[in-house]
C-alpha positions in Angstrom: -32.2 17.5 45.7 -35.5 15.8 46.0 -34.5 14.8 49.6 -33.6 18.4 50.3 -37.1 19.5 49.1 -38.8 16.9 51.3 -36.8 18.0 54.4 -37.7 21.7 53.7 -41.4 20.9 53.3 -41.3 18.8 56.5 -39.7 21.7 58.5 -42.2 24.1 56.9 -45.1 22.0 58.1 -43.7 21.8 61.6 -43.1 25.5 61.8 -46.6 26.2 60.5 -48.1 24.1 63.2 -46.1 25.9 65.9 -46.8 29.3 64.4 -50.5 28.6 64.5 -50.1 27.6 68.2 -48.2 30.8 68.9 -50.9 32.8 67.2 -53.6 31.2 69.3 -51.6 31.9 72.4 -51.2 35.5 71.4 -54.9 35.7 70.8 -55.7 34.2 74.2 -53.5 36.8 75.8 -54.9 39.8 74.0 -58.4 39.0 73.0 -61.3 36.8 74.3 -64.4 35.9 72.4 -67.3 38.2 73.3 -69.4 35.2 74.4 -66.9 34.3 77.1 -65.9 37.8 78.2 -68.4 38.3 81.0 -68.0 34.8 82.5 -64.2 35.0 82.4 -64.3 38.5 84.0 -66.4 37.3 86.9 -64.2 34.4 87.6 -61.0 36.5 87.4 -62.3 39.5 89.4 -63.5 37.3 92.2 -59.7 36.8 93.0 -57.7 39.6 91.4 -58.0 43.0 89.9 -54.9 44.0 87.9 -53.7 47.3 86.3 -50.6 48.6 84.7 -48.3 50.9 86.6 -46.7 53.8 84.8 -43.7 56.0 85.7 -40.4 55.4 87.4 -38.5 56.2 90.6 -35.7 58.4 89.0 -37.0 60.7 86.3 -40.7 61.0 87.0 -40.0 59.9 90.6 -43.3 58.1 91.2 -45.5 55.3 89.9 -49.2 55.9 89.0 -52.2 53.9 88.0 -55.3 54.8 86.0 -58.6 55.0 87.9 -61.9 56.0 86.3 -64.4 58.2 88.2 -68.1 59.0 87.8 -70.8 57.9 85.5 -68.8 59.3 82.6 -65.8 57.2 83.7 -63.4 60.1 83.7 -59.7 58.9 83.7 -57.5 60.1 86.6 -53.9 59.1 87.2 -53.2 58.3 90.9 -49.8 57.8 92.6 -49.7 54.4 94.3 -48.7 55.3 97.8 -48.3 52.8 100.6 -47.3 55.6 103.0 -50.7 57.3 103.1 -54.3 56.3 103.4 -56.6 58.5 101.4 -57.4 59.1 97.7 -57.6 62.6 96.3 -58.1 64.2 92.9 -58.7 67.8 91.7 -62.3 68.7 90.9 -63.5 71.0 88.2 -65.2 74.2 89.2 -63.9 73.8 92.8 -60.1 73.8 92.4 -58.8 77.2 93.4 -55.1 76.5 93.3 -54.3 73.4 91.3 -51.5 72.7 88.8 -51.5 71.3 85.2 -51.7 67.5 85.2 -52.1 64.7 82.7 -55.9 64.8 82.5 -58.5 67.4 82.9 -60.0 68.0 86.4 -62.8 65.6 87.3 -66.2 67.1 86.5 -68.0 66.0 89.6 -71.0 68.2 88.9 -71.5 66.4 85.6 -71.5 62.9 87.2 -75.0 61.4 87.7 -73.7 59.0 90.4 -72.0 61.5 92.7 -72.6 62.1 96.3 -71.1 65.0 98.2 -71.0 64.6 102.0 -72.7 67.3 104.0 -71.4 68.2 107.4 -74.9 69.0 108.7 -76.4 65.6 107.8 -73.4 63.3 107.7 -71.8 62.8 111.1 -68.1 62.3 111.8 -66.7 65.2 109.8 -65.9 68.9 110.1 -67.6 71.5 108.0 -65.9 73.2 105.0 -67.4 76.5 103.8 -70.3 75.8 106.2 -71.7 72.9 104.1 -69.3 70.2 102.9 -67.2 67.7 105.0 -63.6 68.8 104.6 -60.4 66.8 104.4 -56.7 67.8 104.7 -53.6 65.7 104.1 -49.9 66.8 104.5 -46.8 64.9 103.6 -43.2 64.8 104.8 -41.6 66.9 102.1 -44.1 69.7 102.7 -46.7 69.0 100.1 -50.4 69.0 101.0 -54.0 68.6 99.8 -57.1 70.5 101.0 -60.8 70.1 99.9 -64.0 68.3 100.6 -65.2 64.6 100.7 -67.3 63.1 97.9 -68.4 59.6 96.8 -68.9 58.3 93.2 -68.6 55.2 91.1 -65.1 54.1 90.4 -63.4 51.6 88.0 -59.9 50.3 88.7 -57.5 50.0 85.8 -57.9 50.0 82.1 -59.4 46.5 81.7 -62.8 46.8 83.3 -66.4 46.2 82.6 -68.5 49.4 82.6 -71.2 47.9 84.9 -69.9 44.8 86.7 -66.6 46.3 87.8 -68.0 49.6 89.2 -68.0 50.3 93.0 -68.8 53.3 95.1 -65.6 54.8 96.5 -65.1 57.8 98.8 -62.3 60.2 98.0 -61.2 63.8 98.5 -62.2 66.5 96.0 -59.1 68.8 96.0 -59.5 72.5 96.0 -55.9 73.5 96.9 -52.6 71.8 96.0 -49.1 72.8 97.3 -45.5 72.1 96.5 -45.0 68.7 94.7 -48.7 68.0 94.3 -49.0 71.3 92.4 -46.1 70.6 90.1 -46.4 66.9 89.5 -47.8 65.4 86.3 -50.0 62.8 88.0 -53.6 64.0 88.8 -53.8 62.8 92.3 -52.9 60.1 94.9 -54.2 56.7 96.0 -53.4 55.9 99.6 -53.0 52.2 100.5 -52.3 52.0 104.2 -54.2 49.4 106.3 -56.6 52.1 107.6 -57.3 55.8 107.3 -57.9 58.6 109.8 -61.2 59.6 108.1 -64.5 58.3 109.3 -65.9 58.2 105.7 -62.8 57.3 103.7 -61.7 53.6 103.5 -58.8 51.9 101.6 -59.7 50.8 98.1 -59.2 47.1 98.9 -61.7 47.2 101.7 -64.4 48.7 99.5 -63.7 46.2 96.7 -64.0 43.3 99.0 -67.3 44.6 100.3 -68.5 44.8 96.7 -67.4 41.2 96.1 -64.9 42.1 93.5 -62.1 40.4 95.4 -62.0 37.7 98.1 -59.3 39.0 100.5 -57.7 42.2 101.5 -54.5 41.8 99.7 -52.6 43.8 97.1 -49.3 43.7 95.4 -46.9 46.2 93.8 -44.2 45.3 91.4 -42.2 48.3 90.5 -39.8 48.1 87.6 -37.2 50.7 86.4 -39.9 51.9 84.1 -43.5 50.9 84.8 -44.7 47.7 86.5 -48.0 46.3 87.6 -50.5 46.8 90.5 -52.9 44.0 91.6 -55.6 44.0 94.2 -57.0 40.8 95.7 -53.8 38.7 95.5 -50.7 38.5 93.3 -49.6 36.9 90.1 -46.3 35.1 90.3 -45.6 34.5 86.6 -42.9 37.2 86.6 -41.2 36.1 89.8 -37.5 34.9 89.8 -38.0 33.2 93.1 -40.6 31.9 95.5 -42.5 34.4 97.7 -41.1 34.6 101.3 -43.4 35.8 104.0 -42.5 37.9 107.1 -44.7 39.5 109.7 -45.6 43.2 109.6 -45.4 45.3 112.7 -48.6 46.2 114.4 -49.1 49.7 112.9 -51.4 51.2 110.3 -48.4 51.5 108.0 -46.3 48.8 106.5 -43.2 48.3 108.7 -40.8 45.3 109.1 -38.1 44.4 111.6 -34.5 44.6 110.3 -31.9 42.5 112.2 -28.9 43.7 110.3 -27.4 44.7 106.9 -24.5 43.1 105.0 -22.5 43.7 101.9 -22.0 40.5 99.9 -22.7 38.6 103.2 -20.1 40.7 105.0 -22.0 41.9 108.0 -21.8 45.7 108.6 -21.2 46.2 112.3 -23.7 48.5 114.0 -26.4 48.1 111.3 -28.6 46.1 113.6 -29.4 49.2 115.6 -31.4 50.6 112.7 -34.0 47.8 113.1 -37.2 49.2 111.5 -37.9 49.4 107.8 -40.8 51.5 106.6 -42.1 50.5 103.1 -43.3 53.6 101.3 -43.9 53.3 97.5 -44.8 57.0 97.4 -41.3 58.1 98.4 -38.9 58.4 95.5 -35.6 57.4 97.0 -34.7 55.3 100.0 -33.5 57.1 103.1 -31.0 56.0 105.7 -29.9 57.3 109.1 -26.6 59.3 108.9 -24.5 56.7 110.8 -25.7 53.8 108.5 -25.0 55.9 105.4 -21.5 56.6 106.5 -20.9 52.9 107.1 -22.1 52.3 103.5 -19.5 54.7 102.2 -16.6 53.2 104.1 -17.6 49.6 103.1 -17.9 50.5 99.4 -14.4 52.0 99.5 -13.1 48.9 101.1 -14.9 46.6 98.7 -13.7 48.4 95.6 -10.0 48.1 96.8 -10.3 44.3 97.4 -10.1 43.4 93.7 -9.2 46.1 91.3 -9.8 43.8 88.3 -13.3 42.6 89.1 -14.7 44.9 91.7 -16.1 48.4 91.0 -15.3 48.9 87.3 -15.9 52.6 87.9 -13.9 54.3 90.6 -15.7 56.3 93.4 -16.4 59.9 92.4 -15.3 62.7 94.7 -17.7 65.6 94.8 -16.7 69.0 96.2 -20.2 70.4 95.7 -22.0 70.6 99.0 -25.2 69.3 97.5 -23.6 66.2 96.1 -21.1 65.6 99.0 -23.4 63.0 100.7 -23.9 61.0 97.5 -22.1 57.7 96.9 -21.3 57.7 93.1 -19.1 55.9 90.7 -17.6 57.0 87.4 -19.2 55.5 84.3 -17.5 55.4 80.9 -20.1 54.8 78.2 -17.4 54.0 75.6 -16.1 51.2 77.7 -19.5 49.7 78.1 -20.9 50.0 74.6 -23.5 47.2 75.0 -25.0 48.8 78.1 -24.2 49.0 81.8 -24.9 45.3 82.7 -21.2 44.4 83.1 -20.7 47.6 85.1 -23.5 46.5 87.5 -22.1 43.0 87.9 -18.9 44.4 89.5 -20.7 45.9 92.5 -21.8 44.1 95.7 -25.3 43.1 96.9 -26.7 44.9 99.9 -28.5 42.3 102.0 -31.2 43.4 104.5 -32.0 40.7 107.1 -35.7 40.9 107.8 -37.0 39.1 110.9 -39.2 36.1 110.3 -39.9 34.9 113.8 -38.7 35.4 117.3 -35.7 33.1 116.8 -32.5 35.0 116.3 -31.4 33.0 113.3 -34.8 33.0 111.6 -34.8 35.7 109.0 -35.0 36.2 105.2 -32.5 38.1 103.1 -33.9 41.0 101.1 -31.3 41.4 98.4 -30.8 44.9 96.9 -28.9 44.2 93.6 -26.7 46.8 92.0 -28.9 47.1 88.9 -31.6 48.3 91.3 -29.7 50.6 93.7 -27.6 52.3 91.1 -29.1 55.0 88.9 -27.6 57.3 86.3 -27.2 60.6 88.0 -25.2 62.2 85.2 -23.9 61.1 81.8 -20.6 60.0 83.3 -21.6 58.5 86.6 -24.0 56.2 88.5 -25.0 56.9 92.1 -26.7 54.8 94.9 -30.4 55.7 94.9 -30.4 56.6 98.6 -30.1 59.7 100.7 -29.5 60.7 104.3 -32.2 61.9 106.8 -32.5 62.4 110.5 -34.8 59.5 111.4 -33.7 56.3 113.1 -35.4 53.9 110.7 -34.7 52.8 107.1 -37.2 54.3 104.6 -37.6 51.6 101.9 -38.7 53.8 99.1 -39.5 53.2 95.5 -35.8 52.6 94.5 -35.5 49.8 97.1 -38.8 48.2 95.8 -37.6 48.0 92.2 -37.7 44.6 90.5 -39.4 43.0 93.6 -43.0 42.1 94.0 -44.2 43.3 97.4 -47.4 41.5 98.5 -49.3 43.2 101.3 -51.6 40.9 103.0 -53.8 43.0 105.3 -55.9 40.1 106.6 -52.9 38.2 108.0 -50.7 41.3 108.6 -47.9 39.8 106.5 -45.6 40.9 103.8 -44.6 38.7 100.9 -41.3 39.4 99.0 -40.1 37.9 95.7 -37.6 39.2 93.2 -39.2 39.6 89.9 -39.0 41.1 86.4 -41.6 43.8 86.9 -40.7 45.2 83.5 -38.4 44.2 80.7 -34.9 45.3 81.5 -32.0 43.9 79.6 -29.5 45.3 82.2 -31.1 43.6 85.2 -28.7 41.4 87.2 -30.7 38.1 87.3 -28.9 36.1 90.0 -25.7 35.7 92.1 -24.3 33.1 89.7 -24.0 35.7 86.9 -21.9 37.9 89.3 -19.6 35.0 90.2 -19.1 34.2 86.5 -17.9 37.8 86.0 -15.2 37.3 88.6 -16.9 38.7 91.7 -16.4 36.0 94.3 -15.9 37.7 97.6 -18.7 36.8 100.0 -20.7 35.1 97.2 -18.7 32.0 96.1 -18.9 29.4 99.0 -15.5 28.0 97.7 -13.8 31.4 98.2 -12.4 30.7 101.7 -10.4 34.0 101.7 -13.7 35.8 102.3 -13.6 34.4 105.9 -10.3 36.0 106.8 -10.2 39.0 104.5 -12.3 41.3 106.7 -12.4 45.1 106.8 -11.0 47.2 109.7 -14.2 49.2 110.1 -15.7 49.0 113.6 -19.2 50.0 114.2 -21.1 50.8 117.3 -20.3 47.5 118.9 -16.6 47.9 118.4 -16.1 44.4 116.9 -14.5 43.3 113.6 -17.2 42.7 111.0 -17.8 39.1 110.0 -18.4 37.6 106.6 -20.9 34.7 106.4 -20.4 32.4 103.4 -23.7 30.9 102.3 -24.4 28.4 99.6 -25.2 30.0 96.3 -28.7 29.2 95.2 -29.6 29.0 91.6 -32.7 31.0 91.4 -34.8 29.6 88.6 -36.6 32.1 86.3 -40.2 31.0 86.0 -41.4 31.6 82.4 -45.0 32.1 81.5 -46.8 29.7 79.2 -47.6 32.6 76.9 -45.1 33.5 74.2 -43.7 36.9 74.0 -43.8 39.3 71.0 -40.1 38.7 70.3 -40.6 35.0 70.1 -43.6 35.4 67.9 -41.6 37.6 65.5 -38.7 35.1 65.5 -41.1 32.3 64.6 -42.6 34.5 61.8 -39.2 35.3 60.3 -38.2 31.6 60.5 -41.4 30.6 58.7 -40.6 33.2 56.0 -37.0 32.0 55.6 -38.1 28.3 55.2 -40.6 29.3 52.5 -37.8 31.0 50.6 -35.5 28.0 51.0 -38.2 25.6 49.8 -38.9 27.7 46.7 -35.2 27.8 45.9 -34.9 24.1 46.3 -37.9 23.4 44.0 -36.6 25.8 41.3 -33.2 24.3 41.5 -34.7 20.8 41.1 -36.6 21.9 38.0 -33.4 23.4 36.5 -31.5 20.1 37.2 -34.2 18.1 35.4 -34.1 20.4 32.4 -30.3 20.0 32.3 -30.6 16.2 32.5 -32.9 16.2 29.5 -30.5 18.3 27.5 -27.5 16.0 28.4 -29.4 12.8 27.6 -30.6 14.2 24.2 -26.9 15.1 23.4 -25.6 11.7 24.4 -28.2 9.7 22.6 -28.3 10.6 18.9 -31.6 9.6 17.4 -31.8 9.8 13.7 -34.6 11.8 12.2 -35.7 11.1 8.7 -38.6 12.6 6.7 -41.9 10.9 6.0 -41.7 7.2 7.0 -38.7 5.9 9.0 -38.1 2.5 10.5 -41.2 1.1 12.2 -41.2 1.8 15.9 -42.2 -1.8 16.8 -39.2 -3.4 14.9 -35.8 -4.1 16.4 -32.4 -4.6 14.8 -30.0 -7.3 15.6 -26.5 -6.3 16.2 -25.0 -9.0 13.9 -26.7 -7.4 10.8 -24.4 -4.5 11.2 -21.4 -6.6 10.0 -23.1 -8.2 6.9 -20.8 -7.7 3.8 -23.8 -7.6 1.5 -25.2 -4.6 3.2 -21.9 -2.8 3.2 -21.5 -3.5 -0.6 -25.0 -2.3 -1.2 -24.4 0.9 0.8 -21.1 1.5 -1.1 -22.8 1.2 -4.5 -25.5 3.7 -3.6 -23.1 6.5 -2.6 -23.7 8.5 -5.8 -27.5 8.5 -5.4 -29.6 11.1 -3.8 -30.0 11.2 0.0 -33.6 10.4 -0.3 -33.0 7.2 -2.2 -30.4 6.2 0.3 -32.7 6.7 3.2 -35.4 4.6 1.5 -33.0 1.8 0.8 -31.6 1.8 4.4 -35.2 1.6 5.7 -35.8 -1.4 3.6 -32.6 -3.1 4.9 -33.6 -2.3 8.4 -37.0 -3.9 7.9 -35.4 -7.1 6.5 -33.0 -7.2 9.4 -35.8 -6.7 11.9 -37.8 -9.5 10.3 -34.8 -11.9 10.5 -34.3 -10.9 14.2 -37.9 -11.8 15.1 -37.5 -15.2 13.4 -34.3 -16.0 15.4 -36.1 -14.9 18.7 -38.9 -17.3 18.0 -36.5 -20.2 17.5 -34.4 -19.3 20.5 -37.3 -18.8 22.9 -38.5 -22.3 22.2 -35.2 -24.0 23.2 -33.6 -21.5 25.6 -34.9 -21.2 29.2 -31.9 -19.4 30.6 -32.2 -16.1 32.4 -33.0 -13.3 30.0 -31.5 -9.8 30.0 -32.5 -6.7 28.1 -30.5 -5.0 25.4 -31.0 -1.8 23.4 -30.4 -1.8 19.6 -29.4 1.8 18.8 -29.5 2.9 15.1 -27.0 5.6 14.1 -26.8 7.0 10.6 -23.4 7.9 9.2 -22.9 11.2 7.3 -20.2 12.5 5.1 -18.6 16.0 5.1 -21.5 17.4 3.1 -24.1 16.1 5.6 -25.4 13.4 3.3 -26.3 9.9 4.7 -23.5 7.5 3.9 -24.2 4.4 6.0 -25.8 2.9 9.1 -24.5 1.4 12.4 -26.3 -0.7 14.9 -25.0 -0.8 18.5 -26.2 -3.3 21.1 -26.3 -1.8 24.7 -27.6 -3.4 27.9 -30.0 -0.9 29.5 -32.3 -0.5 32.5 -36.0 -0.9 31.6 -37.1 1.9 33.9 -34.6 4.3 32.5 -35.7 3.4 28.9 -39.4 4.0 29.7 -38.5 7.5 31.1 -36.4 8.2 28.0 -39.2 7.2 25.6 -41.6 9.4 27.5 -39.3 12.4 27.2 -38.7 11.7 23.5 -42.5 11.6 22.8 -42.8 15.1 24.4 -39.9 16.2 22.2 -41.6 14.9 19.0 -44.9 16.6 19.9 -43.1 19.9 20.5 -41.1 19.5 17.3 -44.3 18.8 15.2 -45.8 22.0 16.4 -42.9 24.2 15.5 -41.8 22.7 12.2 -43.8 22.6 9.0 -42.7 19.0 8.1 -43.6 15.9 10.2 -40.7 14.1 11.8 -40.6 10.7 13.5 -38.0 9.7 16.0 -36.7 6.2 15.9 -36.9 4.8 19.4 -34.6 2.2 20.8 -36.2 -1.2 21.4 -35.5 -3.9 23.9 -34.5 -7.4 22.8 -34.9 -10.2 25.2 -32.3 -12.9 24.7 -30.5 -15.3 26.9 -27.3 -14.3 28.6 -25.5 -17.1 26.9 -26.5 -15.9 23.4 -25.6 -12.3 24.3 -22.2 -13.5 25.4 -21.6 -15.3 22.1 -22.7 -12.3 20.1 
């Protein structure tokens, strides 16, 4: 039991050290000493400005960031939009037709740092109401903004310094909103294209670089299923699941890439190469595909689901007669079958691979993998659908749903796009890698050892009229890079482990104390120590075992049977003293002539009693004992005597066992 206690205490000390380390890491993540705050912020902001993204691409249908305007730092929620170039918010006292949004309208008249452009004094703009420089912005679905141009101090994101992080930014002060801009919850929009059409408005990363808040014109968007993060000046790869791959952007003001083909689990979809432009637009909710490509998707999903009924498509394709849903590609979902969530459901569907051109060489491309946990969304309670729709353009619109769980790094200086699969938000149903899909039985086109994938092709012929080909590529184990900081769940686990060890240690100590008390009781029961009133045998005297067989003593004891117990006790004490004196004399004689190895023996005195409880005789037993054990026993007995003397009126003395030292030869003869 003592060893168990030592082990518990050792583990407790180890966990305490680790817990203190965890606490320090949590503090480094959340708080910084005030003395270091300004220095750290300057170093950090010279490279990267970071802010949280809120929203999603299914329910709310957009992602927004908090930006603070004016000398009063008024919060405004702006949609992060890589498809447009200007920033616009509704302004108080000027908004004639504006909807209800998350925050109150920006009070530009109450800001001491504002500047409103005047068309008579500021060149490069048209007049609005004969005085202000006007702006107007329309979008593809029919929404639009109208108003005038203003400039004021701006802070990006929640974590900013009131003075050091401020910069002057030109934006549109909205007076009229239409369609989705009128009904949306977000206050305004933040355009992020490489350049703008306005003479006075510039992208936010240009302005921040001019104000020395960042070193390069680069920003990144990591959109999760719910929330994400937005960084300007670079990117943070701590949440990446793979290394960043870089491809060139097309020479336009927008962010467009060259697509060389599309495949399903490395099964090339014939005819997909003709749709060779991908337009990255974070402000568009869904992804949009040309009609011919969408039809090919539908045919290939039907073919894939029939390849393996046991492991492919655990929800059959849904057939909709409704004209509005006829174009959707959906699958039946049974929530009772997947009680722990839809992860196993997702693992049964294929990966859509978009080959993005990396250089002029035909075989030099990267695979942008659209995993099923990202392209499937819950349309109704009993089905999941592909987060895409059909439109009449000839290019692929890579909207918010295609950007999910990827970090898109836009490098404006080098005109490149960096892509890395990531955990943009915590999602327990995210498919992490291809290996997890193979483990669930989905091997077609994924497992390099599944040679049937090379001959088991579909009969669909695309625009080129050739049988589609499946390319088996080696499965790469994508390593999840973990951050050095410890998450809240790990911190809670360490805390509960620490508490459990404390409870275990307390139980061990209590059990050990109980065992010691039990040992005391057992020893006191086994060893009967006679207690006599007043003066008993001297504690320093010992009794030889041979004296117990003396006939004279026995005769003396038998003659005194009719006397009182007190006289018996006195006579026995005298006999014991005589015997002890004889024993000491023999020890002195033996010690002078006997040099053999000595052993230790215990002479134990036991008083005999009759049926009435009166003392009738005395026995002396000779027992070999351990000296350490004897010392412990004496110590316990002294404590018992002291305790007894406090509780009883009379004084009692306990006769202790003494140790005789005699030679082994003499003990053998005796």
